[in-house]
C-alpha angles and dihedrals in degrees: 000000000000110000125195124205110190128188114260113247103185114121109289093346107153101165122105129209097242137020118226088260089058091050090049092054092051094044088047090055089058100263126132111235121197117197126189113236114263090011091130101038095098088057095046099260118130122213089245089062090057092045091052088050090058102265126144108225120221128192103225142037088233089062093047094052092043092054103038121092085185122032116204113200142153104225133034117270115270127208100285089053098052095085090051093062112094140190119292092004115146112228113195111186146094103300106171088187098168094091093028106085097159093049091049090049092050093048092050095045090050094045092237117168104227118198108185119209090209097061100043111111136198130222090276092053092252126136104244097177096044093047102074094052091042087055091051093044092047094053092042092052090070093045090050093044092051091050093051092047086068112103097235089055094053102268132117095268100254129151106224094226098035119210132260108300093017124088119249120237123274113242119192117194117193106202129034102214128104095303093046094047094050091046090052091050090056095042094048090046091056091050101254125148103250132202120184119197121196136151093222108088094191087057091049090053089051091050090049090055094044096052097034096221094317089117132045115231125205133188108241121257133132090255094053092045092050091049094048098047091047087072099034129121092180127025120191121196108211103158123141131183102178112254094346135098113275117253116250101244098163109051128197093254089057093059092081087066092061115092117254111268096023119138129230118202113188109198088173091069093109087065094045096279132267094245115080089222095053119125121169115260135185136236088252092055105016107159142050136165127246119181087349094302120121113237126198109190107158109166096210104038095159089059086079090068101036099160092060094037097049094052091046092047097049090048087061104036103040097079089054092045090052091049091051093046097042099043103026124241103285095044093045095052092043090056095047122048090192094054088048087060089059094065108104100162131025136157091001093305135111103241100178113082099205090056092047090049094048092050096037091235132132117286117212117191111235090226089066090058101043113051113230094350098117092050089055093045096047 
């Protein structure tokens, strides 16, 4: 298979879809890997490293997209990349289609096969390709929150962990999954007073055991959320409904409850955000105020630490990329029920129900488009 690795062009996105080691594995399996020149520079990988790993370097993104039967990326395509997508091309990347109507439309019209990292599951039902970036974003959310709580950055001038004789900051984390857990680790480690809110009581029990009473856990309800954020210095949105738009758990009218100078960090922004007032921002213009509350809603947070992120991402994605390349798309998804779940668009149709529901468009089961595939994958 011919595999293309383009340079990411989203604002301040320095990650790259594969490390040189990942390219080496694919080239060693007999595939041709085309890498756009300087694609890895932001993550600290020189073109020479890719060449030594067996890549063929090309000058432009247009060439990469034209050559690649499978395109391996980090982030979803943005408008300048839409015309580069072509019929029957396999796009393997984070897609986050639920809030992205235009991208979904473009992929369907161009008959692009979209395999989304964030909806692939493993045998335990976990999200193995979303997990590494959720870990990074969860940990970063506390770093970012601590930074913006500083007065010169627009916050109320609070040190997250306080000092002897002075109370620590109150951190409220909405969502107790991977992002929420990693955020809690960082916040507890810095000495903050941490509250985690989740609707899954079994998960709250697990978190209580993990943190041994160093965090407060609350069963999610509007009342509990309102009560918690009314005392919060930092609120972290860490809600995930797989493949679907995030629910708006903090509404605009709830913002007046939050103390002046508090910071909201919405890690769920890729799926539309879990704050009603969320709108996606960039690393070059990361914050804004709504109702007097500072919002940080950068849609590619791990892009700020690309070296760590690219290694972590390739560790997770490479086995799936090898499967798709070695077996071909249809055989690979037939052999792996979890990979099957990653297919969001195919043959001009939306094949992921949560995306279709979020966008109010027609859902077409993948099994109706690929004869016998679902039986093999089940």
